[in-house]
OpenMM code with the backbone's topology and positions (N, CA, C; nanometers):
from openmm import Vec3, app, unit

residues = "ALA ASN ALA ALA SER GLY MET ALA VAL HIS ASP ASP CYS LYS LEU LYS PHE HIS GLU LEU LYS THR LYS ARG ILE TYR ARG PHE ILE THR PHE LYS ILE GLU GLY GLN GLN VAL VAL VAL ASP LYS ILE GLY SER PRO GLU GLU ASP TYR ASP ALA PHE THR ALA SER LEU PRO ALA ASP GLU CYS ARG TYR ALA VAL PHE ASP PHE ASP PHE THR THR ASP GLU ASN CYS GLN LYS SER LYS ILE PHE PHE ILE ALA TRP SER PRO ASP THR SER LYS ILE ARG SER LYS MET VAL TYR ALA SER SER LYS ASP ARG PHE LYS ARG GLU LEU ASP GLY ILE GLN VAL GLU LEU GLN ALA THR ASP PRO SER GLU MET SER PHE ASP ILE VAL LYS ALA ARG ALA LEU".split()
positions = [
    Vec3(-12.8197, 6.1750, 2.5629),
    Vec3(-12.7339, 6.0894, 2.6640),
    Vec3(-12.5812, 6.1055, 2.6258),
    Vec3(-12.5025, 6.1066, 2.7310),
    Vec3(-12.3585, 6.1066, 2.6958),
    Vec3(-12.3057, 5.9706, 2.6732),
    Vec3(-12.1922, 5.9749, 2.6149),
    Vec3(-12.1158, 5.8463, 2.5841),
    Vec3(-12.0925, 5.7649, 2.7035),
    Vec3(-12.0689, 5.8245, 2.8171),
    Vec3(-12.0302, 5.7521, 2.9397),
    Vec3(-12.1416, 5.6618, 2.9946),
    Vec3(-12.2703, 5.7070, 2.9727),
    Vec3(-12.3774, 5.6341, 3.0334),
    Vec3(-12.3776, 5.4826, 2.9842),
    Vec3(-12.3326, 5.4630, 2.8583),
    Vec3(-12.3386, 5.3274, 2.8101),
    Vec3(-12.2066, 5.2572, 2.8243),
    Vec3(-12.1094, 5.3125, 2.9012),
    Vec3(-11.9769, 5.2473, 2.9068),
    Vec3(-11.9813, 5.1359, 3.0039),
    Vec3(-11.9503, 5.0162, 2.9570),
    Vec3(-11.9547, 4.8958, 3.0376),
    Vec3(-11.8179, 4.8766, 3.0981),
    Vec3(-11.8039, 4.8025, 3.2118),
    Vec3(-11.6755, 4.7707, 3.2744),
    Vec3(-11.6666, 4.6112, 3.2686),
    Vec3(-11.5716, 4.5729, 3.1993),
    Vec3(-11.5414, 4.4213, 3.1881),
    Vec3(-11.5171, 4.3724, 3.3346),
    Vec3(-11.5790, 4.2508, 3.3556),
    Vec3(-11.5731, 4.1879, 3.4898),
    Vec3(-11.4253, 4.1646, 3.5295),
    Vec3(-11.3398, 4.1370, 3.4342),
    Vec3(-11.2025, 4.1212, 3.4599),
    Vec3(-11.1288, 4.2421, 3.5260),
    Vec3(-11.1826, 4.3538, 3.5003),
    Vec3(-11.1288, 4.4723, 3.5699),
    Vec3(-11.1472, 4.4698, 3.7130),
    Vec3(-11.2793, 4.4368, 3.7551),
    Vec3(-11.3063, 4.4297, 3.8976),
    Vec3(-11.2359, 4.3077, 3.9628),
    Vec3(-11.2195, 4.1991, 3.8915),
    Vec3(-11.1550, 4.0816, 3.9546),
    Vec3(-11.0111, 4.1061, 3.9699),
    Vec3(-10.9423, 4.1627, 3.8687),
    Vec3(-10.7996, 4.1973, 3.8901),
    Vec3(-10.7783, 4.2965, 3.9963),
    Vec3(-10.8652, 4.4016, 4.0017),
    Vec3(-10.8459, 4.5002, 4.1074),
    Vec3(-10.8636, 4.4349, 4.2458),
    Vec3(-10.9562, 4.3504, 4.2581),
    Vec3(-10.9857, 4.2903, 4.3838),
    Vec3(-10.8638, 4.2003, 4.4334),
    Vec3(-10.8049, 4.1404, 4.3283),
    Vec3(-10.6860, 4.0546, 4.3577),
    Vec3(-10.5541, 4.1462, 4.4009),
    Vec3(-10.5456, 4.2575, 4.3331),
    Vec3(-10.4484, 4.3631, 4.3688),
    Vec3(-10.4634, 4.4035, 4.5107),
    Vec3(-10.5968, 4.4326, 4.5471),
    Vec3(-10.6231, 4.4896, 4.6800),
    Vec3(-10.6099, 4.3850, 4.7904),
    Vec3(-10.6609, 4.2621, 4.7687),
    Vec3(-10.6691, 4.1603, 4.8758),
    Vec3(-10.5487, 4.0648, 4.8769),
    Vec3(-10.5018, 4.0288, 4.7705),
    Vec3(-10.3996, 3.9266, 4.7616),
    Vec3(-10.2655, 3.9908, 4.7342),
    Vec3(-10.2661, 4.1141, 4.6891),
    Vec3(-10.1337, 4.1934, 4.6553),
    Vec3(-10.0497, 4.1134, 4.5517),
    Vec3(-10.1161, 4.0506, 4.4531),
    Vec3(-10.0408, 3.9779, 4.3538),
    Vec3(-9.9912, 4.0520, 4.2280),
    Vec3(-10.0349, 4.1887, 4.2281),
    Vec3(-10.0013, 4.2746, 4.1252),
    Vec3(-9.9452, 4.4036, 4.1777),
    Vec3(-9.8502, 4.4693, 4.1164),
    Vec3(-9.8161, 4.6005, 4.1618),
    Vec3(-9.9029, 4.7149, 4.1006),
    Vec3(-9.9389, 4.6903, 3.9794),
    Vec3(-10.0246, 4.7862, 3.9144),
    Vec3(-10.1141, 4.7192, 3.8053),
    Vec3(-10.2172, 4.7872, 3.7657),
    Vec3(-10.3006, 4.7494, 3.6491),
    Vec3(-10.3356, 4.8720, 3.5697),
    Vec3(-10.3159, 4.8587, 3.4342),
    Vec3(-10.3664, 4.9677, 3.3558),
    Vec3(-10.4939, 4.9201, 3.2832),
    Vec3(-10.5772, 5.0157, 3.2530),
    Vec3(-10.7065, 4.9797, 3.1881),
    Vec3(-10.7190, 5.0768, 3.0639),
    Vec3(-10.7824, 5.0225, 2.9676),
    Vec3(-10.8075, 5.1157, 2.8469),
    Vec3(-10.9599, 5.0928, 2.8045),
    Vec3(-11.0117, 5.1886, 2.7363),
    Vec3(-11.1396, 5.1861, 2.6846),
    Vec3(-11.1306, 5.1288, 2.5431),
    Vec3(-11.2047, 5.0197, 2.5202),
    Vec3(-11.2016, 4.9552, 2.3864),
    Vec3(-11.3521, 4.9401, 2.3482),
    Vec3(-11.3922, 5.0024, 2.2293),
    Vec3(-11.5311, 4.9953, 2.1947),
    Vec3(-11.6094, 5.0677, 2.3000),
    Vec3(-11.7040, 4.9958, 2.3608),
    Vec3(-11.7911, 5.0603, 2.4590),
    Vec3(-11.7595, 5.0031, 2.6018),
    Vec3(-11.6432, 4.9480, 2.6208),
    Vec3(-11.6107, 4.8996, 2.7525),
    Vec3(-11.4704, 4.9242, 2.8085),
    Vec3(-11.4583, 4.9231, 2.9353),
    Vec3(-11.3201, 4.9396, 2.9925),
    Vec3(-11.2681, 4.7979, 3.0135),
    Vec3(-11.1544, 4.7747, 2.9693),
    Vec3(-11.0880, 4.6392, 2.9706),
    Vec3(-10.9416, 4.6511, 3.0362),
    Vec3(-10.8934, 4.5459, 3.0927),
    Vec3(-10.7644, 4.5398, 3.1411),
    Vec3(-10.6584, 4.5513, 3.0230),
    Vec3(-10.5610, 4.6454, 3.0470),
    Vec3(-10.4577, 4.6653, 2.9404),
    Vec3(-10.3350, 4.5975, 2.9774),
    Vec3(-10.2709, 4.6290, 3.0887),
    Vec3(-10.1424, 4.5722, 3.1278),
    Vec3(-10.1446, 4.5420, 3.2818),
    Vec3(-10.0602, 4.4482, 3.3231),
    Vec3(-10.0532, 4.4080, 3.4610),
    Vec3(-9.9065, 4.4073, 3.5001),
    Vec3(-9.8730, 4.4640, 3.6127),
    Vec3(-9.7343, 4.4625, 3.6685),
    Vec3(-9.7241, 4.3697, 3.7866),
    Vec3(-9.6175, 4.2881, 3.7831),
    Vec3(-9.6006, 4.2039, 3.8951),
    Vec3(-9.5509, 4.2737, 4.0203),
    Vec3(-9.5562, 4.2142, 4.1474),
    Vec3(-9.5293, 4.2854, 4.2708),
    Vec3(-9.3873, 4.3298, 4.2672),
    Vec3(-9.2896, 4.2699, 4.1823),
    Vec3(-9.1567, 4.3095, 4.1838),
    Vec3(-9.1323, 4.4388, 4.1080),
    Vec3(-9.2315, 4.4762, 4.0272),
    Vec3(-9.2106, 4.5891, 3.9476),
    Vec3(-9.2220, 4.7196, 4.0265),
    Vec3(-9.1438, 4.8187, 3.9952),
    Vec3(-9.1457, 4.9437, 4.0683),
    Vec3(-9.2319, 5.0637, 4.0005),
    Vec3(-9.2262, 5.1772, 4.0642),
    Vec3(-9.2988, 5.2806, 4.0082),
    Vec3(-9.2553, 5.3278, 3.8677),
    Vec3(-9.1261, 5.3185, 3.8417),
    Vec3(-9.0749, 5.3494, 3.7075),
    Vec3(-9.1250, 5.2567, 3.6031),
    Vec3(-9.1279, 5.1314, 3.6394),
    Vec3(-9.1827, 5.0269, 3.5391),
    Vec3(-9.3361, 5.0596, 3.5142),
    Vec3(-9.4037, 5.1100, 3.6133),
    Vec3(-9.5454, 5.1449, 3.5991),
    Vec3(-9.5602, 5.2664, 3.5005),
    Vec3(-9.4810, 5.3673, 3.5271),
    Vec3(-9.4995, 5.4850, 3.4472),
    Vec3(-9.4569, 5.4631, 3.2982),
    Vec3(-9.3567, 5.3722, 3.2873),
    Vec3(-9.3073, 5.3313, 3.1548),
    Vec3(-9.4148, 5.2560, 3.0768),
    Vec3(-9.5115, 5.1936, 3.1499),
    Vec3(-9.6170, 5.1143, 3.0803),
    Vec3(-9.7225, 5.1949, 3.0215),
    Vec3(-9.7259, 5.3230, 3.0589),
    Vec3(-9.8385, 5.4060, 3.0096),
    Vec3(-9.7953, 5.4680, 2.8772),
    Vec3(-9.8863, 5.4582, 2.7751),
    Vec3(-9.8394, 5.5127, 2.6454),
    Vec3(-9.8360, 5.6668, 2.6505),
    Vec3(-9.7415, 5.7153, 2.5703),
    Vec3(-9.7214, 5.8603, 2.5681),
    Vec3(-9.8309, 5.9401, 2.5091),
    Vec3(-9.9079, 5.8831, 2.4226),
    Vec3(-10.0088, 5.9548, 2.3442),
    Vec3(-10.1457, 5.8933, 2.3493),
    Vec3(-10.1777, 5.8168, 2.4480),
    Vec3(-10.3095, 5.7543, 2.4623),
    Vec3(-10.3541, 5.7653, 2.6130),
    Vec3(-10.4817, 5.7823, 2.6365),
    Vec3(-10.5329, 5.7915, 2.7723),
    Vec3(-10.5400, 5.6490, 2.8287),
    Vec3(-10.5292, 5.6489, 2.9582),
    Vec3(-10.5458, 5.5136, 3.0339),
    Vec3(-10.5988, 5.5475, 3.1732),
    Vec3(-10.6663, 5.4507, 3.2327),
    Vec3(-10.6866, 5.4505, 3.3728),
    Vec3(-10.5804, 5.3540, 3.4386),
    Vec3(-10.5463, 5.3815, 3.5659),
    Vec3(-10.4507, 5.2886, 3.6251),
    Vec3(-10.4758, 5.2810, 3.7713),
    Vec3(-10.4364, 5.1690, 3.8320),
    Vec3(-10.4318, 5.1508, 3.9722),
    Vec3(-10.2791, 5.1083, 4.0054),
    Vec3(-10.2291, 5.1667, 4.1101),
    Vec3(-10.1020, 5.1380, 4.1536),
    Vec3(-10.0965, 5.1121, 4.3029),
    Vec3(-10.0402, 5.0037, 4.3474),
    Vec3(-10.0372, 4.9716, 4.4924),
    Vec3(-9.9005, 5.0275, 4.5444),
    Vec3(-9.9092, 5.1379, 4.6119),
    Vec3(-9.7876, 5.2123, 4.6485),
    Vec3(-9.7503, 5.1810, 4.7922),
    Vec3(-9.6209, 5.1175, 4.8029),
    Vec3(-9.5691, 5.0859, 4.9363),
    Vec3(-9.4767, 5.2109, 4.9799),
    Vec3(-9.4837, 5.2515, 5.1014),
    Vec3(-9.3977, 5.3581, 5.1460),
    Vec3(-9.3744, 5.3493, 5.2972),
    Vec3(-9.2802, 5.4205, 5.3408),
    Vec3(-9.2445, 5.4241, 5.4802),
    Vec3(-9.2829, 5.5649, 5.5308),
    Vec3(-9.3603, 5.5783, 5.6410),
    Vec3(-9.3863, 5.7125, 5.6888),
    Vec3(-9.2718, 5.7678, 5.7668),
    Vec3(-9.2869, 5.8973, 5.8026),
    Vec3(-9.1823, 5.9605, 5.8840),
    Vec3(-9.1583, 5.8958, 6.0183),
    Vec3(-9.2595, 5.8220, 6.0656),
    Vec3(-9.2434, 5.7466, 6.1955),
    Vec3(-9.1875, 5.6094, 6.1661),
    Vec3(-9.1448, 5.5791, 6.0416),
    Vec3(-9.0852, 5.4562, 6.0130),
    Vec3(-9.1919, 5.3408, 6.0024),
    Vec3(-9.3138, 5.3584, 5.9755),
    Vec3(-9.4184, 5.2652, 5.9574),
    Vec3(-9.4217, 5.2281, 5.8143),
    Vec3(-9.4373, 5.0950, 5.7911),
    Vec3(-9.4568, 5.0507, 5.6467),
    Vec3(-9.5998, 5.0636, 5.6160),
    Vec3(-9.6379, 5.1322, 5.5087),
    Vec3(-9.7807, 5.1488, 5.4719),
    Vec3(-9.7928, 5.1229, 5.3219),
    Vec3(-9.9135, 5.1102, 5.2751),
    Vec3(-9.9501, 5.0978, 5.1438),
    Vec3(-10.0738, 5.1684, 5.1086),
    Vec3(-10.0860, 5.2367, 4.9970),
    Vec3(-10.2040, 5.3005, 4.9510),
    Vec3(-10.2384, 5.2593, 4.8085),
    Vec3(-10.3605, 5.2438, 4.7729),
    Vec3(-10.3943, 5.2161, 4.6377),
    Vec3(-10.4315, 5.3521, 4.5581),
    Vec3(-10.3579, 5.3798, 4.4616),
    Vec3(-10.3797, 5.5101, 4.3831),
    Vec3(-10.4577, 5.4683, 4.2602),
    Vec3(-10.5486, 5.5613, 4.2330),
    Vec3(-10.6165, 5.5554, 4.0947),
    Vec3(-10.5651, 5.6760, 4.0190),
    Vec3(-10.5088, 5.6394, 3.9008),
    Vec3(-10.4459, 5.7534, 3.8210),
    Vec3(-10.5217, 5.7590, 3.6853),
    Vec3(-10.5721, 5.8755, 3.6607),
    Vec3(-10.6342, 5.9062, 3.5283),
    Vec3(-10.5222, 5.9737, 3.4387),
    Vec3(-10.4740, 5.8961, 3.3430),
    Vec3(-10.3690, 5.9364, 3.2625),
    Vec3(-10.4262, 5.9925, 3.1296),
    Vec3(-10.4129, 6.1249, 3.1135),
    Vec3(-10.4694, 6.1807, 2.9932),
    Vec3(-10.3707, 6.2823, 2.9274),
    Vec3(-10.2744, 6.2210, 2.8531),
    Vec3(-10.1669, 6.3003, 2.8056),
    Vec3(-10.2075, 6.4109, 2.7049),
    Vec3(-10.1371, 6.5268, 2.7097),
    Vec3(-10.1752, 6.6293, 2.6234),
    Vec3(-10.1817, 6.5980, 2.4745),
    Vec3(-10.0982, 6.4947, 2.4333),
    Vec3(-10.0840, 6.4675, 2.2964),
    Vec3(-10.1979, 6.3572, 2.2480),
    Vec3(-10.2859, 6.3117, 2.3448),
    Vec3(-10.3835, 6.2227, 2.2984),
    Vec3(-10.4998, 6.2923, 2.2345),
    Vec3(-10.5790, 6.2203, 2.1613),
    Vec3(-10.6871, 6.2822, 2.0804),
    Vec3(-10.7965, 6.3360, 2.1832),
    Vec3(-10.8562, 6.4502, 2.1295),
    Vec3(-10.9520, 6.5178, 2.2147),
    Vec3(-11.0701, 6.4338, 2.2463),
    Vec3(-11.1216, 6.3576, 2.1445),
    Vec3(-11.2405, 6.2661, 2.1644),
    Vec3(-11.1988, 6.1701, 2.2737),
    Vec3(-11.0845, 6.1071, 2.2682),
    Vec3(-11.0447, 6.0117, 2.3706),
    Vec3(-11.0364, 6.0755, 2.5072),
    Vec3(-10.9862, 6.1945, 2.5176),
    Vec3(-10.9799, 6.2625, 2.6475),
    Vec3(-11.1203, 6.2842, 2.7042),
    Vec3(-11.2141, 6.3228, 2.6059),
    Vec3(-11.3535, 6.3434, 2.6622),
    Vec3(-11.4165, 6.2111, 2.7078),
    Vec3(-11.3906, 6.1059, 2.6358),
    Vec3(-11.4545, 5.9706, 2.6687),
    Vec3(-11.4050, 5.9256, 2.8085),
    Vec3(-11.2668, 5.9404, 2.8196),
    Vec3(-11.2030, 5.8912, 2.9472),
    Vec3(-11.2471, 5.9788, 3.0688),
    Vec3(-11.2554, 6.1068, 3.0398),
    Vec3(-11.3034, 6.2095, 3.1520),
    Vec3(-11.4359, 6.1839, 3.1941),
    Vec3(-11.5278, 6.1545, 3.0969),
    Vec3(-11.6754, 6.1379, 3.1268),
    Vec3(-11.6999, 5.9995, 3.1917),
    Vec3(-11.6159, 5.9034, 3.1641),
    Vec3(-11.6417, 5.7730, 3.2181),
    Vec3(-11.5714, 5.7415, 3.3497),
    Vec3(-11.4743, 5.8350, 3.3866),
    Vec3(-11.3936, 5.8058, 3.4911),
    Vec3(-11.4593, 5.7709, 3.6269),
    Vec3(-11.5531, 5.8583, 3.6691),
    Vec3(-11.6197, 5.8401, 3.7955),
    Vec3(-11.7065, 5.7143, 3.7968),
    Vec3(-11.7689, 5.6816, 3.6968),
    Vec3(-11.8380, 5.5542, 3.6910),
    Vec3(-11.7506, 5.4378, 3.7030),
    Vec3(-11.6412, 5.4446, 3.6279),
    Vec3(-11.5307, 5.3306, 3.6404),
    Vec3(-11.4802, 5.3213, 3.7775),
    Vec3(-11.4431, 5.4377, 3.8378),
    Vec3(-11.3817, 5.4306, 3.9739),
    Vec3(-11.4774, 5.3798, 4.0781),
    Vec3(-11.6089, 5.4013, 4.0570),
    Vec3(-11.7020, 5.3477, 4.1590),
    Vec3(-11.7078, 5.1899, 4.1563),
    Vec3(-11.6650, 5.1355, 4.0392),
    Vec3(-11.6658, 4.9877, 4.0288),
    Vec3(-11.5463, 4.9267, 4.1157),
    Vec3(-11.4484, 5.0099, 4.1357),
    Vec3(-11.3223, 4.9568, 4.2037),
    Vec3(-11.3357, 5.0077, 4.3518),
    Vec3(-11.3769, 4.9178, 4.4355),
    Vec3(-11.3883, 4.9527, 4.5742),
    Vec3(-11.2627, 4.9380, 4.6576),
    Vec3(-11.2109, 5.0516, 4.6958),
    Vec3(-11.0847, 5.0480, 4.7769),
    Vec3(-10.9802, 5.1410, 4.7310),
    Vec3(-11.0210, 5.2340, 4.6380),
    Vec3(-10.9289, 5.3370, 4.5930),
    Vec3(-10.8992, 5.4303, 4.7069),
    Vec3(-10.7772, 5.4682, 4.7387),
    Vec3(-10.7510, 5.5634, 4.8563),
    Vec3(-10.7081, 5.6952, 4.8067),
    Vec3(-10.6437, 5.7080, 4.6993),
    Vec3(-10.6002, 5.8434, 4.6470),
    Vec3(-10.6160, 5.8417, 4.4998),
    Vec3(-10.6682, 5.9594, 4.4537),
    Vec3(-10.6861, 5.9777, 4.3112),
    Vec3(-10.5875, 6.0857, 4.2583),
    Vec3(-10.5374, 6.0580, 4.1404),
    Vec3(-10.4436, 6.1542, 4.0853),
    Vec3(-10.4790, 6.1652, 3.9280),
    Vec3(-10.4672, 6.2922, 3.8850),
    Vec3(-10.4926, 6.3018, 3.7417),
    Vec3(-10.3576, 6.3561, 3.6832),
    Vec3(-10.3191, 6.3094, 3.5682),
    Vec3(-10.1934, 6.3575, 3.5130),
    Vec3(-10.2053, 6.3685, 3.3571),
    Vec3(-10.1547, 6.4800, 3.3078),
    Vec3(-10.1465, 6.5021, 3.1600),
    Vec3(-10.0069, 6.4858, 3.1050),
    Vec3(-9.9097, 6.4860, 3.1980),
    Vec3(-9.7732, 6.4575, 3.1485),
    Vec3(-9.6973, 6.3903, 3.2659),
    Vec3(-9.5860, 6.3176, 3.2389),
    Vec3(-9.5256, 6.2475, 3.3477),
    Vec3(-9.4833, 6.3259, 3.4718),
    Vec3(-9.4483, 6.4546, 3.4557),
    Vec3(-9.4055, 6.5332, 3.5669),
    Vec3(-9.5234, 6.5487, 3.6706),
    Vec3(-9.6496, 6.5292, 3.6321),
    Vec3(-9.7635, 6.5477, 3.7235),
    Vec3(-9.7866, 6.4240, 3.8084),
    Vec3(-9.7171, 6.3062, 3.7673),
    Vec3(-9.7334, 6.1919, 3.8522),
    Vec3(-9.5918, 6.1361, 3.8884),
    Vec3(-9.5004, 6.2279, 3.9145),
    Vec3(-9.3636, 6.1816, 3.9537),
    Vec3(-9.3697, 6.1064, 4.0822),
    Vec3(-9.2706, 6.0340, 4.1161),
    Vec3(-9.2593, 5.9504, 4.2339),
    Vec3(-9.2742, 6.0420, 4.3593),
    Vec3(-9.2100, 6.1635, 4.3536),
    Vec3(-9.2220, 6.2511, 4.4670),
    Vec3(-9.3609, 6.3047, 4.4874),
    Vec3(-9.4361, 6.3286, 4.3866),
    Vec3(-9.5731, 6.3797, 4.4013),
    Vec3(-9.6612, 6.2649, 4.4585),
    Vec3(-9.6460, 6.1380, 4.4075),
    Vec3(-9.7223, 6.0264, 4.4623),
    Vec3(-9.6908, 6.0006, 4.6050),
    Vec3(-9.5616, 6.0121, 4.6421),
    Vec3(-9.5261, 5.9790, 4.7822),
    Vec3(-9.5851, 6.0887, 4.8690),
    Vec3(-9.5884, 6.2194, 4.8215),
    Vec3(-9.6367, 6.3300, 4.9070),
    Vec3(-9.7895, 6.3054, 4.9264),
    Vec3(-9.8598, 6.2686, 4.8226),
    Vec3(-10.0030, 6.2360, 4.8313),
    Vec3(-10.0340, 6.1200, 4.9188),
    Vec3(-9.9391, 6.0234, 4.9313),
    Vec3(-9.9657, 5.9015, 5.0097),
    Vec3(-9.9545, 5.9342, 5.1584),
    Vec3(-9.8610, 6.0213, 5.2026),
    Vec3(-9.8402, 6.0497, 5.3378),
    Vec3(-9.9495, 6.1178, 5.4103),
] * unit.nanometer
topology = app.Topology()
chain = topology.addChain("A")
for resn in residues:
    res = topology.addResidue(resn, chain)
    for name in ("N", "CA", "C"):
        topology.addAtom(name, app.Element.getBySymbol(name[0]), res)
């Protein structure tokens, strides 16, 4: 059996994600794997921007994150998309990368309402321009 099959998802993860999706009281949530479960790591208020979100991700540790991305389309419509970001920096430990990679799909299934998925191994792979391009 692989390590992922036993990975639990803390109820708080689902609750906070639901609040982000329905009440829009958070801009982003980051999650980390602790022991054998995924738990909430950090939460960003609606006033925080994309730079604050990327700054909240550790440079050398993996994380999962959701970001509520507001944007304006070329037709000048206000829209929003919920991004799921799998952050797996090159400098993180191999074992950690493996655990996060193998648990990602199961965790993502628990969060109903993800619209775009992005994987990044360094900040350039999740720049604001890339996220905006994926949102449109």
